[in-house]
Structures are given as C-alpha cells and as structure tokens.
N, C-alpha and C positions, 0 to 999 in steps of 0.2 A: 771270719771270714764270713763275707756272707753263706746261707747255705744254697749248695750247687747239687745239681742230679750229675750225676755218670755216669754212663751204662752204654753198654760194648753194644747195645740198638744203633740203626742209623734214625729213625724215628723214637719219639715217646706219645703211646698210645691217650690223646686226648688233646696233645698238647702241640697247635701247631709252631714251627717254626718261622719266626717274622724274620730272623734275619743271620747269618753262616756269617763268622767274625773271623773265619780263620782255622788255621793247623796249629796248635798247642800239645808239645812232650814236657816231657818228665825225663830226668835220668839220676839212678843211684850205680857208684859202684861203687864195691864194698872187699875188702883183701877178707880173706880171710881166714883165719890165726891158725897156725901152726899146728899149735895141740888140736884144735878141732879137726885139721884136717888128719892128722894119726887119729885118733878115734875113728871119727869116719871113715877111715881106711880100716878099720880094725872091726867095724859094725859091718860093711863091705863083707869080708871075708864072712864074717858067723854067723852073718843075718842080719836084717832087722831096720828097724828108720832109724834116720843120723836125725838126730833131732838137734843137730847145732848147723847142720845145713838147713832143715826144715826153720829153723826160724830163721836164722841170715837173711831167705827168700823172703819170707815174710816182710822184717823189717825194709828192706831190698825196695819189695813193689808199695809198701806207705811213702817212704822214700819219691818214689817215682810220681806216684798218686800225686802225693799233696804238693808235687813242683808241678805236673799240670794241674790241675786246681788253679792255684796261684796266676799262673800262666793266663788260664780261661779267664777269671776274679781280672784282673787287669789289660782282658778286652772288654771289658762291661759285659759278661754272658754270664745267664745261670745257669747255665747246661751246657755237659760234655757228651756228645752223639760219636758211636764208632770204635766207641775207646779197644786196641789192640796192647795186649803188654807182652812183649816178649824177652826171653832170658837169654843170655850167652854169657858165656868165660872169655876171661881176655887174661892172656897170660901164663893162662893154669890155674895161677891162684889168685884171679877177681873173679868178682863179678860182676856181669850187669844186666840192670834192668833194665828198659824203657817199656814207658806209656805214650799211647799218642791218640789223637780222637781231634773231631772237629768241635771248637768253642760255638757255642750257638745262644740264640737269644729265645726264650720259647714267648709262647703268648698265653 
C-alpha cells in the first residue's frame, strides 16, 4: 500500500490540499472472549488495568484505521485529514471502533 498520511487535524502544515476526494471510514467489530470478560471484571473489583480489553481496543483501532486507509487509497488519496475515532459497545459483549475522515490529495 502506498504511504498515506493520516491525521486528526483539518490541514497539513506546508502541504496544500489539491483535491477533496470524499469521506472515508473503517469499522471493526470484535467479540470479547468470555474469559477475558471474567478476568476484566475481577480486575475492576481489585483495581488495576484490564490488559485484555486494552489489547482488544488497540486491535480494533488498528483494523478500523487500516480499512480507512485502504478506502482512501482506492480514491487516489495520499492523505486523510480530520480523522475521528469512536468506540462503542454493541450488545454488551461486542466492541465497535469506527474511524472516519476526509480523503485528500496533498500538493
């Protein structure tokens, strides 16, 4: 895949936007393992961080950003600006991460 700049900012300093190619997004929905849920619950009771959930969040975010990047490249973009990442739970045991932004061609 070609190198693609992904940023949360609306512009890239020193690089003019030559073309706005459209909104792109990526999604990831991952099921949380029952055992991970159990151990996360125990950690919540005794304190500490839930490594299992943190790992799942990182994995879901990575998948969503990879999908966003692929959609941008398909449009001929070399950057995505204004990226927003949202996290939600679905059905109590599913994790959904969405990433959206504007695919652009920088000068």
